[in-house]
C-alpha positions as CSV (number, residue, x, y, z in Angstrom):
1,M,-45.8,-26.6,115.9
2,D,-46.6,-30.2,114.9
3,Y,-43.3,-31.6,113.6
4,N,-44.9,-35.0,112.9
5,K,-47.3,-33.8,110.2
6,T,-46.7,-35.2,106.8
7,N,-45.1,-32.7,104.5
8,T,-43.3,-32.4,101.2
9,Y,-40.4,-30.2,102.1
10,L,-37.9,-32.8,100.8
11,K,-39.1,-32.1,97.2
12,F,-37.3,-30.0,94.7
13,D,-38.9,-28.7,91.5
14,K,-37.3,-28.2,88.0
15,S,-36.4,-24.6,88.6
16,R,-34.1,-25.6,91.6
17,M,-32.7,-28.7,90.0
18,V,-31.5,-26.9,86.8
19,N,-29.9,-24.1,88.9
20,L,-26.5,-25.7,89.5
21,E,-25.5,-23.0,92.0
22,Y,-28.4,-24.4,94.1
23,S,-28.4,-28.1,93.3
24,L,-24.6,-28.7,93.5
25,N,-24.7,-27.5,97.1
26,R,-27.2,-30.1,98.2
27,E,-26.2,-33.7,98.7
28,I,-27.9,-37.1,99.4
29,L,-26.5,-39.9,101.5
30,R,-27.6,-43.5,101.9
31,T,-25.7,-46.1,104.0
32,N,-25.8,-49.6,105.3
33,R,-24.7,-50.8,108.7
34,R,-21.3,-51.9,107.5
35,G,-19.7,-48.6,106.7
36,A,-20.6,-48.5,103.0
37,Y,-22.5,-45.7,101.5
38,H,-23.8,-43.9,98.4
39,C,-23.3,-40.1,98.3
40,T,-23.6,-37.4,95.6
41,T,-25.5,-34.2,94.8
42,I,-29.2,-34.1,94.1
43,V,-28.4,-33.8,90.3
44,E,-25.8,-36.6,90.6
45,C,-22.8,-34.6,89.7
46,N,-20.0,-35.7,92.1
47,T,-18.5,-32.6,93.8
48,R,-16.2,-34.4,96.3
49,K,-13.6,-37.1,95.9
50,Q,-15.6,-39.0,98.6
51,H,-18.7,-39.0,96.4
52,G,-19.7,-42.2,94.7
53,L,-22.5,-44.6,93.7
54,L,-20.9,-47.4,95.7
55,V,-18.3,-46.6,98.4
56,M,-17.3,-49.3,100.8
57,P,-14.7,-50.5,103.3
58,V,-12.0,-52.8,101.9
59,P,-10.5,-54.4,105.1
60,K,-7.8,-56.2,103.2
61,L,-6.3,-52.9,102.2
62,D,-6.9,-50.5,105.2
63,N,-9.5,-49.2,107.6
64,S,-10.8,-46.6,105.2
65,N,-13.6,-46.5,102.6
66,H,-13.0,-46.9,98.9
67,V,-14.9,-45.6,95.8
68,L,-15.5,-48.5,93.5
69,L,-18.3,-47.2,91.3
70,S,-18.1,-43.5,91.0
71,S,-21.2,-42.9,88.9
72,L,-23.5,-44.4,86.2
73,D,-24.5,-42.3,83.2
74,E,-27.9,-43.1,81.6
75,T,-28.8,-42.3,78.0
76,V,-32.3,-42.5,76.6
77,I,-32.4,-43.4,72.9
78,Q,-35.4,-42.9,70.6
79,H,-35.3,-42.9,66.8
80,G,-31.5,-42.9,66.9
81,A,-31.5,-39.7,69.0
82,E,-29.5,-39.9,72.2
83,F,-30.3,-37.9,75.4
84,N,-27.6,-38.3,78.1
85,L,-28.9,-37.8,81.6
86,G,-25.5,-37.8,83.3
87,I,-23.4,-34.7,84.4
88,H,-19.7,-34.3,85.1
89,K,-17.6,-31.2,85.7
90,Y,-14.5,-30.5,83.7
91,D,-12.0,-27.6,83.3
92,E,-13.2,-24.1,84.1
93,N,-17.0,-24.1,84.3
94,N,-17.7,-26.8,81.7
95,F,-20.2,-29.5,82.5
96,S,-20.7,-32.4,80.1
97,P,-23.1,-33.9,79.5
98,M,-25.8,-31.7,81.0
99,G,-28.4,-34.2,82.0
100,H,-29.7,-32.0,84.8
101,K,-31.6,-29.9,82.3
102,Y,-34.0,-32.9,81.7
103,I,-34.9,-33.2,85.4
104,R,-38.5,-32.3,86.1
105,E,-38.4,-32.9,89.9
106,F,-36.5,-34.6,92.7
107,S,-37.9,-35.9,96.0
108,C,-36.3,-37.7,98.9
109,D,-39.1,-39.4,100.9
110,S,-38.7,-43.1,101.3
111,L,-36.1,-43.1,98.5
112,P,-34.2,-40.5,96.4
113,K,-36.4,-40.2,93.3
114,T,-35.7,-38.2,90.2
115,I,-38.2,-37.7,87.4
116,Y,-36.7,-36.9,83.9
117,R,-38.6,-35.7,80.9
118,V,-37.0,-36.0,77.5
119,G,-39.5,-35.0,74.7
120,G,-42.3,-37.6,75.0
121,V,-40.3,-39.8,77.4
122,V,-41.0,-39.5,81.2
123,L,-38.6,-41.7,83.2
124,S,-38.3,-42.1,87.0
125,K,-35.2,-43.2,88.8
126,E,-35.2,-44.5,92.4
127,K,-32.1,-45.4,94.4
128,L,-32.0,-47.8,97.4
129,F,-29.0,-48.9,99.4
130,S,-29.1,-52.2,101.1
131,L,-29.1,-52.0,104.9
132,K,-27.0,-55.2,105.3
133,D,-24.9,-55.6,102.2
134,N,-22.6,-53.5,100.1
135,T,-25.2,-53.1,97.4
136,I,-26.8,-50.2,95.6
137,Y,-30.1,-50.8,93.7
138,I,-31.4,-48.4,91.1
139,R,-34.9,-48.8,89.6
140,Y,-35.8,-47.1,86.4
141,T,-39.5,-46.9,85.3
142,L,-40.6,-45.7,81.9
143,L,-43.7,-43.7,82.9
144,D,-44.5,-42.5,79.4
145,A,-43.2,-43.0,75.9
146,H,-44.8,-42.8,72.4
147,S,-42.2,-44.8,70.5
148,P,-39.7,-47.7,71.1
149,T,-37.2,-46.7,73.7
150,T,-33.7,-48.0,74.5
151,M,-31.6,-47.2,77.5
152,R,-27.8,-47.2,77.7
153,F,-25.8,-47.3,80.9
154,K,-22.1,-46.2,81.2
155,P,-20.3,-47.0,84.5
156,Y,-17.5,-44.7,85.7
157,L,-15.0,-46.7,87.8
158,A,-12.5,-45.4,90.4
159,F,-11.3,-48.3,92.6
160,R,-9.5,-45.9,95.0
161,E,-9.4,-44.8,98.6
162,I,-11.9,-41.9,99.3
163,N,-9.2,-39.3,100.0
164,Q,-7.1,-40.1,97.0
165,L,-7.5,-39.5,93.3
166,T,-6.7,-41.7,90.3
167,N,-5.2,-41.1,86.9
168,E,-5.0,-43.2,83.7
169,N,-2.4,-45.8,84.3
170,S,-1.0,-49.1,82.9
171,V,-1.5,-51.1,86.1
172,A,-5.3,-51.1,86.0
173,D,-6.9,-54.4,84.9
174,H,-9.3,-53.7,82.1
175,G,-10.5,-57.3,82.0
176,Y,-14.1,-58.3,82.8
177,K,-16.1,-61.4,83.3
178,E,-19.6,-62.1,82.1
179,V,-22.0,-62.9,84.9
180,E,-25.8,-63.3,85.0
181,N,-27.3,-60.3,83.2
182,G,-24.1,-58.2,83.6
183,I,-20.4,-58.2,84.2
184,S,-17.9,-58.2,87.1
185,M,-14.5,-56.3,87.2
186,C,-11.6,-55.8,89.6
187,M,-9.2,-53.1,88.5
188,Y,-6.5,-53.6,91.2
189,S,-5.1,-56.3,93.4
190,G,-6.6,-56.4,96.9
191,Y,-10.0,-55.1,95.8
192,P,-13.2,-57.1,95.7
193,E,-14.9,-57.8,92.4
194,L,-17.5,-55.2,91.4
195,F,-20.6,-56.9,90.1
196,M,-22.9,-54.8,87.8
197,Q,-26.1,-56.6,86.9
198,F,-29.7,-56.0,85.7
199,N,-32.9,-57.8,86.3
200,K,-33.0,-58.8,82.6
201,H,-30.5,-59.4,79.8
202,A,-28.5,-56.3,78.8
203,D,-25.9,-56.3,76.0
204,F,-22.5,-55.1,77.1
205,I,-20.4,-53.4,74.6
206,F,-16.7,-53.3,75.5
207,T,-15.3,-49.9,74.5
208,P,-12.6,-49.1,77.2
209,N,-11.7,-45.5,77.7
210,W,-10.4,-43.1,80.4
211,Y,-12.4,-40.0,80.9
212,K,-9.8,-37.4,81.9
213,G,-9.9,-34.3,84.0
214,I,-13.1,-34.8,85.9
215,E,-13.2,-32.1,88.6
216,Y,-14.7,-32.1,92.1
217,L,-16.0,-28.6,92.8
218,R,-16.1,-28.7,96.6
219,D,-12.5,-30.0,96.9
220,K,-11.4,-27.2,94.6
221,E,-13.1,-24.6,96.7
222,E,-11.4,-26.0,99.8
223,G,-7.9,-25.9,98.2
224,L,-7.6,-29.7,98.0
225,P,-6.6,-31.9,95.1
226,Y,-9.7,-32.0,92.9
227,K,-9.0,-33.5,89.4
228,E,-8.9,-37.2,88.3
229,D,-9.4,-39.6,85.5
230,L,-12.1,-42.3,85.6
231,Y,-12.2,-45.6,83.7
232,V,-15.2,-46.5,81.6
233,P,-15.0,-50.1,80.4
234,G,-18.0,-49.7,77.9
235,Y,-21.7,-49.6,78.2
236,F,-24.8,-51.7,78.7
237,E,-27.8,-51.4,76.4
238,L,-31.3,-52.8,76.7
239,P,-34.9,-51.9,75.5
240,I,-37.5,-50.6,77.9
241,K,-41.3,-50.5,77.4
242,K,-43.8,-48.0,78.7
243,G,-44.8,-49.0,82.2
244,E,-41.8,-51.3,82.6
245,S,-39.3,-51.2,85.4
246,I,-35.6,-52.1,85.1
247,V,-33.4,-52.6,88.2
248,F,-29.6,-52.2,88.1
249,T,-27.4,-53.3,91.0
250,A,-23.8,-52.8,91.9
251,S,-22.3,-54.9,94.6
252,D,-19.2,-56.8,95.8
253,V,-21.2,-60.0,95.6
254,P,-23.3,-61.4,92.7
255,T,-27.1,-60.8,92.9
256,P,-29.8,-63.3,91.9
257,T,-31.1,-61.1,89.1
258,S,-34.5,-62.8,88.8
259,E,-35.3,-61.5,92.3
260,L,-34.3,-57.9,91.8
261,L,-37.7,-56.4,91.2
262,T,-39.2,-58.2,94.2
263,L,-36.2,-57.4,96.4
264,F,-36.5,-53.7,95.5
265,E,-40.1,-53.6,96.6
266,E,-39.4,-55.5,99.8
267,K,-36.6,-53.2,100.8
268,I,-38.7,-50.1,100.3
269,K,-41.0,-51.4,103.1
270,E,-38.0,-51.4,105.5
271,R,-37.6,-47.6,105.2
272,T,-39.0,-44.9,107.4
273,P,-40.3,-42.1,105.1
274,R,-38.5,-38.8,105.6
275,S,-41.9,-37.2,105.9
276,S,-41.3,-35.1,109.0
277,F,-38.5,-33.3,110.8
278,Y,-38.3,-36.1,113.4
279,N,-38.3,-38.9,110.7
280,C,-35.4,-37.2,109.0
281,L,-33.4,-37.1,112.2
282,K,-34.3,-40.7,113.0
283,N,-33.2,-41.9,109.5
284,S,-30.0,-39.9,109.8
285,A,-29.4,-41.4,113.3
286,H,-29.6,-45.0,111.9
287,Q,-27.0,-44.1,109.2
288,F,-24.2,-43.8,111.9
289,Y,-24.7,-47.4,113.1
290,F,-21.6,-49.4,112.1
291,R,-21.5,-53.2,112.5
292,P,-18.0,-54.5,111.4
293,S,-19.2,-57.9,112.7
294,K,-22.4,-59.6,113.8
295,D,-21.6,-59.1,117.5
296,E,-20.3,-55.5,117.4
297,L,-21.9,-52.1,117.1
298,Y,-20.2,-48.8,117.0
299,L,-21.3,-45.3,116.0
300,L,-19.5,-43.5,113.2
301,N,-18.8,-39.8,113.8
302,G,-19.9,-38.5,110.4
303,Y,-20.0,-38.8,106.6
304,P,-18.6,-38.9,104.0
305,W,-15.1,-39.1,105.6
306,G,-16.1,-40.1,109.1
307,R,-14.8,-42.9,111.3
308,V,-15.3,-44.3,114.8
309,T,-13.9,-42.1,117.5
310,A,-14.6,-42.7,121.2
311,R,-15.4,-39.1,122.1
312,E,-18.0,-38.6,119.4
313,Q,-19.4,-42.1,119.9
314,F,-20.2,-41.5,123.6
315,R,-21.3,-37.9,123.0
316,S,-23.8,-39.1,120.4
317,L,-24.8,-42.3,122.2
318,P,-27.9,-41.2,124.1
319,G,-29.4,-39.3,121.1
320,L,-28.7,-41.9,118.5
321,T,-30.1,-44.7,120.6
322,L,-32.3,-43.7,123.5
323,G,-33.5,-40.6,121.6
324,I,-35.1,-42.8,118.9
325,D,-36.2,-45.6,121.3
326,K,-33.4,-47.9,120.4
327,R,-32.5,-49.0,123.9
328,E,-31.1,-52.3,122.8
329,A,-28.7,-50.5,120.5
330,F,-27.4,-48.5,123.5
331,E,-26.5,-51.7,125.2
332,Q,-24.9,-53.1,122.1
333,V,-22.7,-50.1,121.7
334,V,-21.6,-50.1,125.4
335,D,-21.1,-53.9,125.4
336,T,-18.9,-53.6,122.3
337,A,-16.9,-50.9,124.0
338,V,-16.5,-52.7,127.4
339,P,-13.4,-54.8,126.4
340,T,-11.6,-51.6,125.4
341,I,-12.7,-49.8,128.5
342,E,-11.5,-52.7,130.7
343,A,-8.2,-52.8,128.9
344,F,-7.7,-49.1,129.5
345,L,-8.6,-49.4,133.2
346,R,-5.9,-52.2,133.5
347,G,-3.4,-49.9,131.8
348,E,-2.9,-52.0,128.7
349,E,-2.0,-50.7,125.3
350,L,-5.1,-49.9,123.3
351,S,-6.0,-50.9,119.7
352,G,-9.0,-51.1,117.5
353,F,-11.7,-48.6,116.8
354,L,-11.8,-47.0,120.3
355,K,-8.1,-46.6,120.9
356,D,-8.6,-42.9,121.6
357,I,-10.6,-43.7,124.7
358,D,-7.7,-42.4,126.8
359,N,-8.5,-38.7,125.9
360,A,-9.3,-36.8,129.1
361,D,-13.1,-36.4,128.7
362,V,-14.1,-39.6,127.0
363,L,-15.0,-41.6,130.1
364,L,-16.9,-38.6,131.4
365,W,-19.0,-38.6,128.3
366,L,-19.6,-42.3,128.7
367,L,-20.7,-41.8,132.4
368,R,-23.1,-39.1,131.2
369,A,-24.6,-41.6,128.7
370,L,-24.9,-44.3,131.3
371,K,-26.8,-41.9,133.6
372,K,-29.3,-41.3,130.7
373,F,-29.6,-45.1,130.4
374,A,-30.1,-45.5,134.1
375,D,-33.0,-43.0,134.0
376,V,-35.0,-45.1,131.5
377,E,-33.7,-48.6,132.2
378,H,-33.1,-48.6,136.0
379,E,-33.2,-52.3,136.7
380,K,-31.1,-53.2,133.6
381,F,-28.5,-50.5,134.4
382,Y,-27.9,-51.9,137.9
383,I,-27.6,-55.4,136.5
384,K,-25.1,-54.6,133.8
385,Y,-23.3,-51.3,134.4
386,A,-23.5,-50.1,138.0
387,D,-20.1,-51.7,138.9
388,L,-18.5,-50.2,135.8
389,V,-19.5,-46.7,136.8
390,S,-18.0,-47.1,140.3
391,R,-14.8,-48.6,138.9
392,I,-14.4,-45.7,136.3
393,V,-14.9,-43.1,139.0
394,T,-12.5,-44.8,141.3
395,F,-9.9,-45.1,138.5
396,I,-10.1,-41.3,137.9
397,H,-10.2,-40.4,141.6
398,E,-7.1,-42.4,142.3
399,G,-5.2,-40.6,139.6
400,K,-4.7,-43.6,137.4
401,H,-6.1,-41.8,134.3
402,P,-3.0,-40.7,132.2
403,N,-4.7,-37.5,131.0
404,L,-6.7,-36.4,134.1
405,T,-4.9,-35.2,137.3
406,P,-7.0,-35.0,140.5
407,L,-6.1,-31.9,142.5
408,A,-6.3,-31.5,146.3
409,N,-9.3,-29.2,146.0
410,G,-11.4,-32.0,144.3
411,L,-11.1,-30.6,140.8
412,L,-9.5,-32.3,137.8
413,S,-6.7,-30.8,135.7
414,V,-5.6,-31.6,132.1
415,D,-2.6,-30.7,130.0
416,S,-3.5,-29.7,126.5
417,K,0.0,-30.7,125.4
418,T,-0.6,-34.4,126.1
419,G,-3.6,-36.0,124.5
420,F,-6.7,-34.2,123.4
421,P,-8.5,-33.1,126.6
422,S,-11.8,-31.7,125.3
423,W,-14.2,-31.8,122.4
424,M,-12.4,-28.6,121.2
425,H,-9.2,-30.7,120.6
426,Y,-8.7,-33.5,118.1
427,D,-6.0,-35.7,116.6
428,N,-3.5,-34.0,114.3
429,M,-4.9,-30.5,115.2
430,P,-2.5,-27.8,114.1
431,E,-1.0,-25.8,117.1
432,S,-2.0,-22.6,115.4
433,V,-5.7,-23.3,115.6
434,K,-5.8,-25.3,118.9
435,P,-7.7,-23.4,121.6
436,P,-5.3,-22.8,124.6
437,R,-7.5,-24.6,127.0
438,T,-5.5,-26.3,129.7
439,G,-5.5,-26.7,133.5
440,C,-9.0,-26.9,135.0
441,L,-11.6,-26.9,132.2
442,V,-15.1,-25.9,133.2
443,E,-17.0,-28.7,131.4
444,I,-14.7,-31.4,132.6
445,N,-15.1,-30.4,136.2
446,A,-18.9,-30.0,135.8
447,F,-18.9,-33.5,134.4
448,W,-16.7,-34.7,137.3
449,Y,-19.1,-33.4,139.9
450,N,-22.0,-35.1,138.2
451,C,-20.0,-38.3,138.0
452,L,-19.4,-38.2,141.7
453,M,-23.0,-37.6,142.4
454,F,-24.0,-40.4,140.0
455,N,-21.7,-42.8,141.8
456,Q,-23.1,-41.7,145.1
457,E,-26.5,-42.6,143.8
458,V,-25.2,-46.0,142.6
459,A,-23.6,-46.7,145.9
460,K,-26.8,-45.8,147.8
461,N,-29.0,-48.1,145.6
462,T,-26.5,-51.0,145.9
463,G,-26.2,-50.6,149.7
464,N,-22.6,-49.6,149.7
465,E,-22.7,-47.1,152.6
466,K,-19.0,-46.5,152.7
467,L,-18.7,-45.6,149.1
468,E,-21.9,-43.5,149.3
469,K,-20.4,-41.4,152.2
470,E,-17.0,-41.1,150.4
471,M,-18.7,-39.9,147.2
472,A,-20.9,-37.4,149.1
473,S,-17.9,-35.9,150.8
474,L,-15.8,-35.6,147.7
475,A,-18.8,-34.2,145.7
476,E,-19.3,-31.5,148.4
477,I,-15.6,-30.5,148.2
478,T,-15.7,-30.5,144.4
479,K,-18.8,-28.4,144.3
480,A,-17.5,-25.7,146.7
481,N,-14.2,-25.4,144.9
482,F,-15.9,-25.4,141.5
483,L,-17.9,-22.4,142.4
484,E,-14.9,-20.7,143.9
485,T,-12.7,-21.4,140.9
486,F,-15.0,-20.8,138.0
487,L,-17.7,-18.3,139.0
488,N,-16.8,-14.7,138.2
489,D,-18.1,-11.2,138.8
490,G,-19.5,-11.1,135.2
491,G,-22.3,-13.5,136.2
492,Y,-20.9,-16.5,134.2
493,L,-18.2,-19.1,134.4
494,Y,-14.5,-18.9,133.4
495,D,-13.9,-21.3,130.5
496,Y,-10.7,-22.6,132.0
497,V,-8.3,-21.8,134.9
498,E,-4.6,-22.6,135.0
499,G,-2.8,-21.6,138.2
500,N,-3.4,-17.9,138.6
501,Y,-4.6,-17.4,135.0
502,V,-8.4,-17.3,134.3
503,D,-9.9,-17.3,130.9
504,W,-12.7,-14.7,130.5
505,N,-13.8,-15.8,127.0
506,V,-17.5,-16.5,126.7
507,R,-17.7,-20.1,125.4
508,P,-20.5,-22.7,125.5
509,N,-18.7,-25.1,127.8
510,M,-20.3,-23.5,130.8
511,L,-23.6,-24.7,129.6
512,L,-22.7,-28.2,130.8
513,A,-22.5,-26.9,134.3
514,I,-26.2,-26.0,134.3
515,S,-27.6,-28.7,132.0
516,L,-26.3,-31.8,133.6
517,D,-28.4,-34.0,135.9
518,Y,-27.1,-32.8,139.3
519,P,-27.2,-29.0,139.6
520,I,-23.9,-27.4,140.7
521,L,-25.2,-23.8,140.7
522,D,-28.4,-22.4,142.2
523,K,-31.2,-21.2,139.9
524,R,-30.3,-17.5,140.0
525,K,-26.7,-18.1,138.9
526,S,-27.9,-20.6,136.3
527,K,-30.3,-18.0,134.9
528,S,-27.5,-15.5,134.6
529,I,-25.5,-18.0,132.6
530,I,-28.3,-19.0,130.3
531,D,-29.0,-15.3,129.7
532,M,-25.4,-14.7,128.7
533,V,-25.4,-17.7,126.3
534,T,-28.7,-16.5,124.8
535,K,-27.4,-13.0,124.3
536,E,-23.9,-13.8,122.9
537,L,-23.8,-17.4,121.7
538,L,-27.2,-18.4,120.4
539,T,-27.9,-18.5,116.7
540,P,-30.7,-20.1,114.6
541,K,-28.4,-23.1,113.8
542,G,-26.9,-23.8,117.2
543,I,-24.6,-22.3,119.8
544,R,-21.5,-20.4,118.9
545,T,-18.1,-21.7,120.1
546,L,-17.0,-18.2,121.0
547,S,-18.7,-14.9,121.7
548,P,-18.5,-12.0,119.1
549,K,-17.3,-9.9,122.0
550,S,-14.2,-12.1,122.5
551,I,-10.9,-11.5,120.9
552,G,-10.3,-13.9,118.0
553,F,-13.9,-14.3,117.1
554,R,-14.1,-15.7,113.5
555,P,-17.7,-16.7,112.6
556,R,-17.3,-17.7,109.0
557,H,-15.6,-20.7,107.3
558,E,-13.5,-18.7,104.8
559,G,-9.9,-17.8,104.0
560,S,-7.0,-20.3,104.2
561,A,-7.3,-23.8,105.4
562,T,-5.9,-22.7,108.8
563,D,-8.5,-19.9,109.0
564,K,-11.3,-22.3,108.3
565,L,-10.1,-24.7,111.0
566,Y,-9.7,-21.8,113.4
567,S,-13.3,-20.7,112.9
568,V,-14.7,-24.1,114.0
569,Y,-13.8,-23.4,117.7
570,N,-13.8,-19.6,117.6
571,G,-17.2,-18.5,116.4
572,A,-18.8,-21.3,114.4
573,A,-22.2,-22.6,115.5
574,C,-22.8,-26.2,116.7
575,P,-26.3,-27.6,116.7
576,W,-25.4,-30.4,119.2
577,L,-25.0,-27.8,121.9
578,L,-28.8,-27.1,121.6
579,S,-29.5,-30.2,123.7
580,H,-27.5,-28.7,126.6
581,Y,-29.1,-25.3,126.0
582,F,-32.7,-26.8,126.0
583,E,-31.9,-28.9,129.1
584,A,-30.6,-25.8,131.0
585,Y,-33.4,-23.6,129.7
586,L,-36.1,-25.9,130.8
587,K,-34.6,-26.3,134.3
588,I,-35.0,-22.6,134.7
589,F,-38.1,-21.6,132.7
590,Q,-39.9,-25.0,132.6
591,R,-43.1,-25.0,130.5
592,S,-43.0,-21.3,129.9
593,G,-40.0,-21.9,127.5
594,Y,-42.1,-23.9,125.1
595,S,-42.7,-21.2,122.4
596,F,-39.1,-20.0,122.4
597,L,-37.6,-23.5,122.1
598,D,-40.1,-24.4,119.4
599,H,-38.9,-21.4,117.4
600,L,-35.3,-22.5,117.7
601,L,-36.2,-25.9,116.3
602,I,-37.8,-24.3,113.3
603,G,-34.4,-22.7,112.5
604,V,-32.7,-26.1,112.6
605,E,-35.5,-27.8,110.6
606,E,-34.8,-25.6,107.7
607,E,-31.5,-27.4,107.3
608,M,-33.3,-30.6,106.3
609,S,-33.4,-29.2,102.8
610,N,-29.8,-27.9,102.8
611,D,-26.3,-29.4,102.5
612,C,-27.0,-33.1,103.2
613,I,-30.7,-33.6,102.6
614,G,-32.3,-34.8,105.9
615,S,-29.2,-34.4,108.1
616,L,-27.0,-31.8,109.7
617,S,-23.5,-30.6,108.8
618,A,-20.7,-30.5,111.4
619,T,-20.7,-26.7,111.9
620,Y,-22.5,-23.6,110.6
621,D,-21.3,-20.1,110.2
622,G,-21.7,-18.1,113.4
623,N,-23.2,-15.2,111.6
624,M,-25.5,-14.9,108.6
625,P,-26.0,-16.7,106.2
626,Y,-25.3,-19.6,108.7
627,T,-23.9,-21.8,105.9
628,G,-23.0,-25.4,106.8
629,H,-19.5,-26.8,106.6
630,G,-17.4,-29.9,107.3
631,P,-18.7,-33.4,107.2
632,I,-22.2,-33.1,105.6
633,S,-23.8,-35.5,108.2
634,Y,-22.4,-35.3,111.7
635,A,-23.4,-37.7,114.5
636,P,-23.2,-35.4,117.5
637,N,-25.3,-32.8,115.8
638,V,-28.0,-35.2,114.8
639,A,-27.9,-36.8,118.3
640,G,-28.1,-33.4,120.1
641,V,-31.0,-32.1,118.0
642,I,-32.9,-35.4,118.6
643,M,-32.5,-34.9,122.3
644,A,-33.5,-31.2,122.0
645,Y,-36.5,-32.2,119.9
646,N,-37.6,-34.8,122.5
647,M,-37.4,-32.3,125.3
648,Q,-39.5,-29.8,123.4
649,Q,-42.0,-32.5,122.6
650,S,-42.2,-33.5,126.3
651,I,-43.5,-30.1,127.2
652,S,-45.7,-29.7,124.0
653,D,-47.8,-32.6,125.2
654,D,-49.0,-30.3,128.1
655,Y,-50.3,-27.7,125.7
């Protein structure tokens, strides 16, 4: 299958757009590189409290994002008749206004573009988020009209943290300042000014009002607080002629309005069209880049409520950089992380974005990423990172890691009661849903063996014979005891072993033992494992976190909040694991696996038109209908599928 061919699968016709059951479950996301974003549904009815037209960090207040401008309602006026294009949900199933009924089509190629038809008026709306500034641009073009037309714009303001809600209050500052072709406002102390401007003069009519009881459907479904009041200071009004374009901008800084039309055109050229599966993944990968300052680069773990976490950053690092040919970005992320890594190796207290780097598996994920970099940038790796690899391995081997305990048999042990030892554990995880994985975890020890082999290779290439022999000896001991500890009579690997207890549950963690760079099992045993994973864990959307044959299997995101969290690690499907599945599958079946892997990618490609358009949700139901859940755009999944895609493409070139 040619995934690079131009297609129109990111186009939605009128029949889909007017069907709210369909359109309210599909969202669009646009970001810059500073943590700000725009996110809403494809009909622009906000269904989450994290949705907004302009959402951005406010460092003076906290480390979170804040919704400044929630939405902007447009009204087309002809002969005194008003046609409101906005849409909001209120009590019960009431939507007002119902502007979605005027939508003729929506596409999401270079830009999100909506075409409205109101009588004889045909209007296009295109949205663009600046890649560098906290600025959203919207271009309206009157494609057709048979009589004089006026447009009215009504801004809905929130000025709140993304996980909070606001209500009418007496503290809010209703004042505004006139600026070039618009106004600026700041509702609360500590927030930046919000500048709302047009490319030409617009009359602003001050008619302050609180719109009460606006509801967020997805939050309501999740059992979360879901209702708030939004402040509307008034409205802008200006005429528009047939063939004319008007540009509106919202930002925390004033914009030179005379340049808006030109700026919009120039910024379109910077975009990669979402015209193929790969281009969608590539665009999504860029959205996770986060530059809090000029010299720093981190990777966010997801949207719309994502943040920087060390584990997800290093898990995602190869796919989000090397996978899209951004090798310099790989170096920038690692270089940004090095001061925190060094502080951790020295035993100092951690702070900043990567303070969770002390979790048991984080440095192991980093070493895996560095091995990927060494494979494509051999010389640069040895100049910049070879010594770092050796020091990290020594740090762990000597028992200095607070959450990794080296055992006499060469394996590593963890305690799930201290820290968060694996990707199946996270901060503030309720005990009732935490997988009881403790002791020797299969993936951590597969990683550890690979780290020892990697360090042996580094020692060899740097002429350190003593270290090379030491690593070779330790790796041999670790490998022998890994096989003795984890290999069972069922033809697969125990998920974890603690003392005399062995866990027979079939989970995907054993994939790492057969997908990593230095094989720890022979081909026959590896095939037995891949067969087990294919039979019990593989779905069209990724790899299940638990086999249906295991006790506690819960494939669907339903029930109480606890039930939903439990399903994530006990039956839900994870697309990011496909990269490990592909790597293991190709080691065994090589080019003969092309057709099968191609078919798997088709199943994932279907998700480009679901949930977050052009991206991948955090998890999917482990059984039909394989619905997506959690953060609507999740970095590890995008990264993992990019790596899987690249592996599939590498063998397709031979056909």
